[in-house]
C-alpha positions as CSV (number, residue, x, y, z in Angstrom):
1,M,9.2,-8.8,9.8
2,E,7.8,-5.2,9.9
3,D,11.1,-4.0,8.4
4,D,10.4,-6.3,5.4
5,W,7.0,-4.6,4.8
6,V,8.6,-1.2,5.2
7,D,11.1,-2.1,2.5
8,I,8.5,-3.7,0.3
9,L,6.2,-0.6,0.5
10,A,9.1,1.7,-0.1
11,E,10.0,-0.3,-3.2
12,C,6.4,-0.2,-4.4
13,R,6.2,3.6,-3.9
14,R,9.5,4.0,-5.8
15,A,8.1,2.0,-8.7
16,I,4.9,3.9,-8.7
17,D,6.8,7.3,-8.7
18,E,9.0,6.2,-11.6
19,S,5.9,5.0,-13.5
20,L,4.2,8.3,-13.0
21,E,7.2,10.2,-14.1
22,E,7.3,8.1,-17.3
23,L,3.6,8.7,-17.9
24,V,4.2,12.4,-17.6
25,R,7.0,12.2,-20.2
26,I,4.7,10.3,-22.6
27,E,1.9,12.8,-22.1
28,E,4.4,15.6,-22.9
29,K,5.7,13.8,-25.9
30,Y,2.2,13.4,-27.4
31,P,0.3,16.5,-26.4
32,G,-3.4,16.6,-27.4
33,E,-3.6,12.9,-27.7
34,D,-5.0,10.3,-25.3
35,A,-1.6,8.6,-25.0
36,V,-2.3,7.5,-21.4
37,E,-5.7,6.5,-20.2
38,A,-7.0,7.2,-16.7
39,V,-6.1,4.4,-14.2
40,G,-9.1,3.0,-12.4
41,L,-9.2,1.9,-8.8
42,Q,-9.3,-1.8,-9.7
43,Q,-6.2,-1.3,-11.8
44,L,-4.4,0.4,-8.9
45,H,-5.4,-2.5,-6.6
46,D,-4.1,-5.0,-9.2
47,M,-0.8,-3.2,-9.4
48,A,-0.5,-3.2,-5.7
49,E,-1.2,-6.9,-5.5
50,D,1.4,-7.5,-8.2
51,A,4.0,-5.4,-6.3
52,A,3.3,-7.3,-3.1
53,E,3.6,-10.6,-4.8
54,A,6.9,-9.6,-6.3
55,G,8.1,-8.6,-2.9
56,R,7.1,-12.0,-1.4
57,V,8.9,-13.8,-4.3
58,R,12.0,-11.6,-3.8
59,R,12.0,-12.3,-0.1
60,A,11.6,-16.1,-0.7
61,E,14.5,-16.0,-3.1
62,T,16.7,-14.2,-0.6
63,N,15.8,-16.6,2.2
64,L,16.6,-19.6,-0.1
65,A,19.9,-18.0,-1.0
66,W,20.7,-17.5,2.7
67,R,19.9,-21.1,3.5
68,Y,22.2,-22.4,0.8
69,A,25.0,-20.0,1.8
70,G,24.7,-20.9,5.5
């Protein structure tokens, strides 16, 4: 069970890192403009909740697949 959370958190961190890299590219492409607004704490919380929910759905899909395969 703890391994699942470690995997989910690692996936969340990877997604956040990729998103930040993309935001940096957008900022570089449009210098001097407000292409990317600051992200507030509530938005970060919402993104974390979405990522956690996606992890739970993925785990449920995997468990269902294993049941049908077994």
